[in-house]
mmCIF entry with sequence, helices, sheets and N, C-alpha, C, O atoms, coordinates in Angstrom:
data_MODEL
# 
_entry.id   MODEL 
# 
_entity.id                         1 
_entity.type                       polymer 
_entity.pdbx_number_of_molecules   1 
# 
_entity_poly.entity_id                      1 
_entity_poly.type                           'polypeptide(L)' 
_entity_poly.nstd_linkage                   no 
_entity_poly.nstd_monomer                   no 
_entity_poly.pdbx_seq_one_letter_code       MFAKIVTYAMIGAFTCGLIATVIGTAGVALGE 
_entity_poly.pdbx_seq_one_letter_code_can   MFAKIVTYAMIGAFTCGLIATVIGTAGVALGE 
_entity_poly.pdbx_strand_id                 A 
# 
loop_
_entity_poly_seq.entity_id 
_entity_poly_seq.num 
_entity_poly_seq.mon_id 
_entity_poly_seq.hetero 
1 1  MET n 
1 2  PHE n 
1 3  ALA n 
1 4  LYS n 
1 5  ILE n 
1 6  VAL n 
1 7  THR n 
1 8  TYR n 
1 9  ALA n 
1 10 MET n 
1 11 ILE n 
1 12 GLY n 
1 13 ALA n 
1 14 PHE n 
1 15 THR n 
1 16 CYS n 
1 17 GLY n 
1 18 LEU n 
1 19 ILE n 
1 20 ALA n 
1 21 THR n 
1 22 VAL n 
1 23 ILE n 
1 24 GLY n 
1 25 THR n 
1 26 ALA n 
1 27 GLY n 
1 28 VAL n 
1 29 ALA n 
1 30 LEU n 
1 31 GLY n 
1 32 GLU n 
# 
_struct_asym.id          A 
_struct_asym.entity_id   1 
# 
_struct_conf.conf_type_id            HELX_P 
_struct_conf.id                      HELX_P1 
_struct_conf.pdbx_PDB_helix_id       AA1 
_struct_conf.beg_label_comp_id       PHE 
_struct_conf.beg_label_asym_id       A 
_struct_conf.beg_label_seq_id        2 
_struct_conf.pdbx_beg_PDB_ins_code   ? 
_struct_conf.end_label_comp_id       GLY 
_struct_conf.end_label_asym_id       A 
_struct_conf.end_label_seq_id        31 
_struct_conf.pdbx_end_PDB_ins_code   ? 
_struct_conf.beg_auth_comp_id        PHE 
_struct_conf.beg_auth_asym_id        A 
_struct_conf.beg_auth_seq_id         2 
_struct_conf.end_auth_comp_id        GLY 
_struct_conf.end_auth_asym_id        A 
_struct_conf.end_auth_seq_id         31 
_struct_conf.pdbx_PDB_helix_class    1 
_struct_conf.details                 ? 
_struct_conf.pdbx_PDB_helix_length   30 
# 
_struct_conf_type.id          HELX_P 
_struct_conf_type.criteria    ? 
_struct_conf_type.reference   ? 
# 
loop_
_atom_site.group_PDB 
_atom_site.id 
_atom_site.type_symbol 
_atom_site.label_atom_id 
_atom_site.label_alt_id 
_atom_site.label_comp_id 
_atom_site.label_asym_id 
_atom_site.label_entity_id 
_atom_site.label_seq_id 
_atom_site.pdbx_PDB_ins_code 
_atom_site.Cartn_x 
_atom_site.Cartn_y 
_atom_site.Cartn_z 
_atom_site.occupancy 
_atom_site.B_iso_or_equiv 
_atom_site.pdbx_formal_charge 
_atom_site.auth_seq_id 
_atom_site.auth_comp_id 
_atom_site.auth_asym_id 
_atom_site.auth_atom_id 
_atom_site.pdbx_PDB_model_num 
ATOM 1   N N  . MET A 1 1  ? -63.432 -4.954  23.451 1.00 0.00 ? 1  MET A N  1 
ATOM 2   C CA . MET A 1 1  ? -63.490 -5.438  22.192 1.00 0.00 ? 1  MET A CA 1 
ATOM 3   C C  . MET A 1 1  ? -63.098 -6.995  22.266 1.00 0.00 ? 1  MET A C  1 
ATOM 4   O O  . MET A 1 1  ? -63.824 -7.835  21.735 1.00 0.00 ? 1  MET A O  1 
ATOM 5   N N  . PHE A 1 2  ? -62.066 -7.302  22.862 1.00 0.00 ? 2  PHE A N  1 
ATOM 6   C CA . PHE A 1 2  ? -61.706 -8.654  23.013 1.00 0.00 ? 2  PHE A CA 1 
ATOM 7   C C  . PHE A 1 2  ? -62.697 -9.555  23.750 1.00 0.00 ? 2  PHE A C  1 
ATOM 8   O O  . PHE A 1 2  ? -62.949 -10.693 23.356 1.00 0.00 ? 2  PHE A O  1 
ATOM 9   N N  . ALA A 1 3  ? -63.241 -9.011  24.819 1.00 0.00 ? 3  ALA A N  1 
ATOM 10  C CA . ALA A 1 3  ? -64.197 -9.693  25.601 1.00 0.00 ? 3  ALA A CA 1 
ATOM 11  C C  . ALA A 1 3  ? -65.511 -9.948  24.708 1.00 0.00 ? 3  ALA A C  1 
ATOM 12  O O  . ALA A 1 3  ? -66.229 -10.935 24.863 1.00 0.00 ? 3  ALA A O  1 
ATOM 13  N N  . LYS A 1 4  ? -65.714 -9.056  23.864 1.00 0.00 ? 4  LYS A N  1 
ATOM 14  C CA . LYS A 1 4  ? -66.982 -9.290  23.023 1.00 0.00 ? 4  LYS A CA 1 
ATOM 15  C C  . LYS A 1 4  ? -66.684 -10.421 22.043 1.00 0.00 ? 4  LYS A C  1 
ATOM 16  O O  . LYS A 1 4  ? -67.581 -11.215 21.759 1.00 0.00 ? 4  LYS A O  1 
ATOM 17  N N  . ILE A 1 5  ? -65.490 -10.528 21.525 1.00 0.00 ? 5  ILE A N  1 
ATOM 18  C CA . ILE A 1 5  ? -65.146 -11.573 20.638 1.00 0.00 ? 5  ILE A CA 1 
ATOM 19  C C  . ILE A 1 5  ? -65.244 -13.009 21.407 1.00 0.00 ? 5  ILE A C  1 
ATOM 20  O O  . ILE A 1 5  ? -65.755 -14.013 20.910 1.00 0.00 ? 5  ILE A O  1 
ATOM 21  N N  . VAL A 1 6  ? -64.690 -12.933 22.646 1.00 0.00 ? 6  VAL A N  1 
ATOM 22  C CA . VAL A 1 6  ? -64.809 -14.219 23.357 1.00 0.00 ? 6  VAL A CA 1 
ATOM 23  C C  . VAL A 1 6  ? -66.256 -14.557 23.757 1.00 0.00 ? 6  VAL A C  1 
ATOM 24  O O  . VAL A 1 6  ? -66.592 -15.741 23.784 1.00 0.00 ? 6  VAL A O  1 
ATOM 25  N N  . THR A 1 7  ? -67.073 -13.649 24.048 1.00 0.00 ? 7  THR A N  1 
ATOM 26  C CA . THR A 1 7  ? -68.466 -13.862 24.250 1.00 0.00 ? 7  THR A CA 1 
ATOM 27  C C  . THR A 1 7  ? -69.135 -14.456 23.040 1.00 0.00 ? 7  THR A C  1 
ATOM 28  O O  . THR A 1 7  ? -69.919 -15.396 23.176 1.00 0.00 ? 7  THR A O  1 
ATOM 29  N N  . TYR A 1 8  ? -68.860 -13.952 21.880 1.00 0.00 ? 8  TYR A N  1 
ATOM 30  C CA . TYR A 1 8  ? -69.501 -14.379 20.700 1.00 0.00 ? 8  TYR A CA 1 
ATOM 31  C C  . TYR A 1 8  ? -69.028 -15.844 20.373 1.00 0.00 ? 8  TYR A C  1 
ATOM 32  O O  . TYR A 1 8  ? -69.799 -16.671 19.888 1.00 0.00 ? 8  TYR A O  1 
ATOM 33  N N  . ALA A 1 9  ? -67.734 -16.108 20.664 1.00 0.00 ? 9  ALA A N  1 
ATOM 34  C CA . ALA A 1 9  ? -67.218 -17.410 20.463 1.00 0.00 ? 9  ALA A CA 1 
ATOM 35  C C  . ALA A 1 9  ? -67.831 -18.413 21.373 1.00 0.00 ? 9  ALA A C  1 
ATOM 36  O O  . ALA A 1 9  ? -68.086 -19.553 20.984 1.00 0.00 ? 9  ALA A O  1 
ATOM 37  N N  . MET A 1 10 ? -68.077 -17.987 22.621 1.00 0.00 ? 10 MET A N  1 
ATOM 38  C CA . MET A 1 10 ? -68.816 -18.971 23.568 1.00 0.00 ? 10 MET A CA 1 
ATOM 39  C C  . MET A 1 10 ? -70.169 -19.268 23.168 1.00 0.00 ? 10 MET A C  1 
ATOM 40  O O  . MET A 1 10 ? -70.639 -20.405 23.232 1.00 0.00 ? 10 MET A O  1 
ATOM 41  N N  . ILE A 1 11 ? -70.862 -18.158 22.715 1.00 0.00 ? 11 ILE A N  1 
ATOM 42  C CA . ILE A 1 11 ? -72.272 -18.407 22.283 1.00 0.00 ? 11 ILE A CA 1 
ATOM 43  C C  . ILE A 1 11 ? -72.313 -19.223 21.030 1.00 0.00 ? 11 ILE A C  1 
ATOM 44  O O  . ILE A 1 11 ? -73.222 -20.040 20.889 1.00 0.00 ? 11 ILE A O  1 
ATOM 45  N N  . GLY A 1 12 ? -71.377 -19.060 20.087 1.00 0.00 ? 12 GLY A N  1 
ATOM 46  C CA . GLY A 1 12 ? -71.289 -19.897 18.893 1.00 0.00 ? 12 GLY A CA 1 
ATOM 47  C C  . GLY A 1 12 ? -71.055 -21.304 19.200 1.00 0.00 ? 12 GLY A C  1 
ATOM 48  O O  . GLY A 1 12 ? -71.701 -22.169 18.608 1.00 0.00 ? 12 GLY A O  1 
ATOM 49  N N  . ALA A 1 13 ? -70.121 -21.620 20.139 1.00 0.00 ? 13 ALA A N  1 
ATOM 50  C CA . ALA A 1 13 ? -69.732 -22.947 20.559 1.00 0.00 ? 13 ALA A CA 1 
ATOM 51  C C  . ALA A 1 13 ? -70.899 -23.593 21.210 1.00 0.00 ? 13 ALA A C  1 
ATOM 52  O O  . ALA A 1 13 ? -71.181 -24.752 20.905 1.00 0.00 ? 13 ALA A O  1 
ATOM 53  N N  . PHE A 1 14 ? -71.635 -22.903 22.125 1.00 0.00 ? 14 PHE A N  1 
ATOM 54  C CA . PHE A 1 14 ? -72.762 -23.388 22.815 1.00 0.00 ? 14 PHE A CA 1 
ATOM 55  C C  . PHE A 1 14 ? -73.831 -23.788 21.837 1.00 0.00 ? 14 PHE A C  1 
ATOM 56  O O  . PHE A 1 14 ? -74.416 -24.866 21.937 1.00 0.00 ? 14 PHE A O  1 
ATOM 57  N N  . THR A 1 15 ? -74.101 -22.847 20.823 1.00 0.00 ? 15 THR A N  1 
ATOM 58  C CA . THR A 1 15 ? -75.200 -23.063 19.931 1.00 0.00 ? 15 THR A CA 1 
ATOM 59  C C  . THR A 1 15 ? -74.902 -24.379 18.914 1.00 0.00 ? 15 THR A C  1 
ATOM 60  O O  . THR A 1 15 ? -75.777 -25.150 18.521 1.00 0.00 ? 15 THR A O  1 
ATOM 61  N N  . CYS A 1 16 ? -73.595 -24.449 18.608 1.00 0.00 ? 16 CYS A N  1 
ATOM 62  C CA . CYS A 1 16 ? -73.172 -25.647 17.878 1.00 0.00 ? 16 CYS A CA 1 
ATOM 63  C C  . CYS A 1 16 ? -73.268 -26.988 18.691 1.00 0.00 ? 16 CYS A C  1 
ATOM 64  O O  . CYS A 1 16 ? -73.614 -28.030 18.135 1.00 0.00 ? 16 CYS A O  1 
ATOM 65  N N  . GLY A 1 17 ? -72.980 -26.933 19.906 1.00 0.00 ? 17 GLY A N  1 
ATOM 66  C CA . GLY A 1 17 ? -73.165 -28.073 20.772 1.00 0.00 ? 17 GLY A CA 1 
ATOM 67  C C  . GLY A 1 17 ? -74.623 -28.360 20.951 1.00 0.00 ? 17 GLY A C  1 
ATOM 68  O O  . GLY A 1 17 ? -74.976 -29.538 21.006 1.00 0.00 ? 17 GLY A O  1 
ATOM 69  N N  . LEU A 1 18 ? -75.488 -27.416 21.047 1.00 0.00 ? 18 LEU A N  1 
ATOM 70  C CA . LEU A 1 18 ? -76.859 -27.572 21.216 1.00 0.00 ? 18 LEU A CA 1 
ATOM 71  C C  . LEU A 1 18 ? -77.472 -28.226 19.984 1.00 0.00 ? 18 LEU A C  1 
ATOM 72  O O  . LEU A 1 18 ? -78.303 -29.126 20.107 1.00 0.00 ? 18 LEU A O  1 
ATOM 73  N N  . ILE A 1 19 ? -77.080 -27.795 18.840 1.00 0.00 ? 19 ILE A N  1 
ATOM 74  C CA . ILE A 1 19 ? -77.586 -28.333 17.556 1.00 0.00 ? 19 ILE A CA 1 
ATOM 75  C C  . ILE A 1 19 ? -77.046 -29.739 17.316 1.00 0.00 ? 19 ILE A C  1 
ATOM 76  O O  . ILE A 1 19 ? -77.798 -30.594 16.849 1.00 0.00 ? 19 ILE A O  1 
ATOM 77  N N  . ALA A 1 20 ? -75.753 -30.024 17.620 1.00 0.00 ? 20 ALA A N  1 
ATOM 78  C CA . ALA A 1 20 ? -75.224 -31.318 17.592 1.00 0.00 ? 20 ALA A CA 1 
ATOM 79  C C  . ALA A 1 20 ? -75.920 -32.322 18.529 1.00 0.00 ? 20 ALA A C  1 
ATOM 80  O O  . ALA A 1 20 ? -76.119 -33.490 18.197 1.00 0.00 ? 20 ALA A O  1 
ATOM 81  N N  . THR A 1 21 ? -76.291 -31.789 19.757 1.00 0.00 ? 21 THR A N  1 
ATOM 82  C CA . THR A 1 21 ? -76.930 -32.703 20.621 1.00 0.00 ? 21 THR A CA 1 
ATOM 83  C C  . THR A 1 21 ? -78.389 -33.085 20.209 1.00 0.00 ? 21 THR A C  1 
ATOM 84  O O  . THR A 1 21 ? -78.850 -34.216 20.363 1.00 0.00 ? 21 THR A O  1 
ATOM 85  N N  . VAL A 1 22 ? -79.063 -32.042 19.675 1.00 0.00 ? 22 VAL A N  1 
ATOM 86  C CA . VAL A 1 22 ? -80.452 -32.341 18.995 1.00 0.00 ? 22 VAL A CA 1 
ATOM 87  C C  . VAL A 1 22 ? -80.367 -33.243 17.897 1.00 0.00 ? 22 VAL A C  1 
ATOM 88  O O  . VAL A 1 22 ? -81.228 -34.117 17.795 1.00 0.00 ? 22 VAL A O  1 
ATOM 89  N N  . ILE A 1 23 ? -79.329 -33.142 16.954 1.00 0.00 ? 23 ILE A N  1 
ATOM 90  C CA . ILE A 1 23 ? -79.160 -33.964 15.903 1.00 0.00 ? 23 ILE A CA 1 
ATOM 91  C C  . ILE A 1 23 ? -78.740 -35.364 16.333 1.00 0.00 ? 23 ILE A C  1 
ATOM 92  O O  . ILE A 1 23 ? -79.178 -36.336 15.718 1.00 0.00 ? 23 ILE A O  1 
ATOM 93  N N  . GLY A 1 24 ? -77.925 -35.503 17.344 1.00 0.00 ? 24 GLY A N  1 
ATOM 94  C CA . GLY A 1 24 ? -77.500 -36.750 17.819 1.00 0.00 ? 24 GLY A CA 1 
ATOM 95  C C  . GLY A 1 24 ? -78.659 -37.467 18.396 1.00 0.00 ? 24 GLY A C  1 
ATOM 96  O O  . GLY A 1 24 ? -78.838 -38.653 18.119 1.00 0.00 ? 24 GLY A O  1 
ATOM 97  N N  . THR A 1 25 ? -79.500 -36.784 19.223 1.00 0.00 ? 25 THR A N  1 
ATOM 98  C CA . THR A 1 25 ? -80.565 -37.311 19.869 1.00 0.00 ? 25 THR A CA 1 
ATOM 99  C C  . THR A 1 25 ? -81.607 -37.795 18.867 1.00 0.00 ? 25 THR A C  1 
ATOM 100 O O  . THR A 1 25 ? -82.199 -38.854 19.077 1.00 0.00 ? 25 THR A O  1 
ATOM 101 N N  . ALA A 1 26 ? -81.844 -37.084 17.826 1.00 0.00 ? 26 ALA A N  1 
ATOM 102 C CA . ALA A 1 26 ? -82.732 -37.446 16.703 1.00 0.00 ? 26 ALA A CA 1 
ATOM 103 C C  . ALA A 1 26 ? -82.213 -38.792 16.066 1.00 0.00 ? 26 ALA A C  1 
ATOM 104 O O  . ALA A 1 26 ? -82.927 -39.761 15.809 1.00 0.00 ? 26 ALA A O  1 
ATOM 105 N N  . GLY A 1 27 ? -80.927 -38.702 15.864 1.00 0.00 ? 27 GLY A N  1 
ATOM 106 C CA . GLY A 1 27 ? -80.360 -39.892 15.118 1.00 0.00 ? 27 GLY A CA 1 
ATOM 107 C C  . GLY A 1 27 ? -80.552 -41.154 15.984 1.00 0.00 ? 27 GLY A C  1 
ATOM 108 O O  . GLY A 1 27 ? -80.919 -42.213 15.474 1.00 0.00 ? 27 GLY A O  1 
ATOM 109 N N  . VAL A 1 28 ? -80.314 -41.035 17.212 1.00 0.00 ? 28 VAL A N  1 
ATOM 110 C CA . VAL A 1 28 ? -80.502 -42.243 18.150 1.00 0.00 ? 28 VAL A CA 1 
ATOM 111 C C  . VAL A 1 28 ? -81.937 -42.649 18.189 1.00 0.00 ? 28 VAL A C  1 
ATOM 112 O O  . VAL A 1 28 ? -82.233 -43.843 18.230 1.00 0.00 ? 28 VAL A O  1 
ATOM 113 N N  . ALA A 1 29 ? -82.874 -41.676 18.179 1.00 0.00 ? 29 ALA A N  1 
ATOM 114 C CA . ALA A 1 29 ? -84.281 -41.952 18.242 1.00 0.00 ? 29 ALA A CA 1 
ATOM 115 C C  . ALA A 1 29 ? -84.699 -42.795 16.957 1.00 0.00 ? 29 ALA A C  1 
ATOM 116 O O  . ALA A 1 29 ? -85.386 -43.816 16.988 1.00 0.00 ? 29 ALA A O  1 
ATOM 117 N N  . LEU A 1 30 ? -84.186 -42.215 15.866 1.00 0.00 ? 30 LEU A N  1 
ATOM 118 C CA . LEU A 1 30 ? -84.466 -42.736 14.477 1.00 0.00 ? 30 LEU A CA 1 
ATOM 119 C C  . LEU A 1 30 ? -83.911 -44.200 14.344 1.00 0.00 ? 30 LEU A C  1 
ATOM 120 O O  . LEU A 1 30 ? -84.555 -45.111 13.825 1.00 0.00 ? 30 LEU A O  1 
ATOM 121 N N  . GLY A 1 31 ? -82.589 -44.336 14.891 1.00 0.00 ? 31 GLY A N  1 
ATOM 122 C CA . GLY A 1 31 ? -81.865 -45.551 14.882 1.00 0.00 ? 31 GLY A CA 1 
ATOM 123 C C  . GLY A 1 31 ? -82.675 -46.699 15.617 1.00 0.00 ? 31 GLY A C  1 
ATOM 124 O O  . GLY A 1 31 ? -82.662 -47.858 15.201 1.00 0.00 ? 31 GLY A O  1 
ATOM 125 N N  . GLU A 1 32 ? -83.339 -46.320 16.675 1.00 0.00 ? 32 GLU A N  1 
ATOM 126 C CA . GLU A 1 32 ? -84.055 -47.325 17.467 1.00 0.00 ? 32 GLU A CA 1 
ATOM 127 C C  . GLU A 1 32 ? -85.460 -47.415 16.900 1.00 0.00 ? 32 GLU A C  1 
ATOM 128 O O  . GLU A 1 32 ? -86.275 -48.195 17.392 1.00 0.00 ? 32 GLU A O  1 
# 
C-alpha cells in the first residue's frame, strides 16, 4: 500500500515537472 502511494507521488511530481517545463519553454519562446 505504501509503495503504491510513493509510486503515485512520483508520477504526480514527474507530471507536474513535465507540465512546468512545457509552460516554461512556451513562455521563453513567446518572450523571444
